[in-house]
C-alpha positions as CSV (number, residue, x, y, z in Angstrom):
1,X,136.2,79.3,91.6
2,X,133.2,81.4,92.6
3,X,132.7,84.6,90.5
4,X,129.9,86.1,92.6
5,X,130.8,89.0,94.9
6,X,130.4,88.6,98.6
7,X,127.6,91.2,98.6
8,X,125.5,89.1,96.4
9,X,125.7,86.1,98.7
10,X,124.5,87.9,101.8
11,X,121.1,86.7,103.0
12,X,118.6,89.2,104.4
13,X,114.8,89.1,105.2
14,X,112.3,90.0,102.5
15,X,111.0,92.7,104.9
16,X,114.2,94.7,104.2
17,X,113.9,94.8,100.4
18,X,112.7,98.2,99.0
19,X,109.9,98.4,96.4
20,X,111.1,98.0,92.9
21,X,113.8,95.4,93.6
22,X,113.8,91.7,92.5
23,X,115.4,89.2,94.8
24,X,115.8,85.4,94.8
25,X,114.2,83.4,97.7
26,X,116.8,81.2,99.4
27,X,114.9,79.8,102.4
28,X,112.1,80.2,104.9
29,X,113.2,80.2,108.6
30,X,109.9,79.0,110.1
31,X,107.9,76.0,111.1
32,X,106.4,73.5,108.6
33,X,103.0,75.2,108.7
34,X,104.2,78.6,107.5
35,X,106.6,76.9,105.0
36,X,103.6,75.0,103.5
37,X,101.4,78.1,103.4
38,X,104.1,80.1,101.6
39,X,104.8,77.3,99.2
40,X,101.1,77.2,98.3
41,X,101.4,80.9,97.4
42,X,104.4,80.1,95.1
43,X,107.1,81.3,97.5
44,X,109.6,78.4,97.0
45,X,113.3,78.2,97.1
46,X,115.2,79.7,94.1
47,X,112.1,81.6,92.9
48,X,112.5,85.3,91.8
49,X,110.3,87.7,93.9
50,X,109.6,91.3,92.8
51,X,108.7,93.6,95.6
52,X,105.9,95.8,94.5
53,X,105.2,97.6,97.7
54,X,107.1,97.9,101.0
55,X,106.6,100.8,103.3
56,X,108.8,99.2,105.9
57,X,105.8,98.9,108.2
58,X,102.7,96.7,107.7
59,X,102.1,94.4,104.8
60,X,104.3,93.8,101.7
61,X,103.0,93.2,98.2
62,X,105.2,91.0,96.1
63,X,104.9,89.5,92.6
64,X,105.7,85.8,92.2
65,X,105.3,84.2,88.8
66,X,102.8,86.9,87.6
67,X,100.7,86.6,90.8
68,X,100.4,89.3,93.5
69,X,100.9,88.0,97.0
70,X,100.3,90.0,100.2
71,X,102.5,89.1,103.1
72,X,102.3,90.2,106.7
73,X,105.4,91.8,108.2
74,X,106.0,88.8,110.5
75,X,105.9,86.4,107.5
76,X,108.2,88.5,105.4
77,X,110.8,88.6,108.2
78,X,111.1,84.8,108.0
79,X,111.7,84.7,104.3
80,X,115.4,84.9,103.5
81,X,116.4,86.3,100.1
82,X,119.6,87.4,98.2
83,X,120.1,90.0,95.6
84,X,120.2,89.0,91.9
85,X,121.9,90.9,89.2
């Protein structure tokens, strides 16, 4: 039996996460080139990502494993995440 609420299981793009929230990366919906580039930055499946800055236009700044990463808006739209409690 699954104890998680349906709201926690909804996937959404990283670009929609407001600053100050921590989410869990689920998948990257992109080609192999971008997947490899994001993996090299530490953005892998099941990793916690803290959104440090998101003005909902332009770049995002996130923290992954104590490293700041700057992502363009297009990249962040291809990264699917879910909320964590």
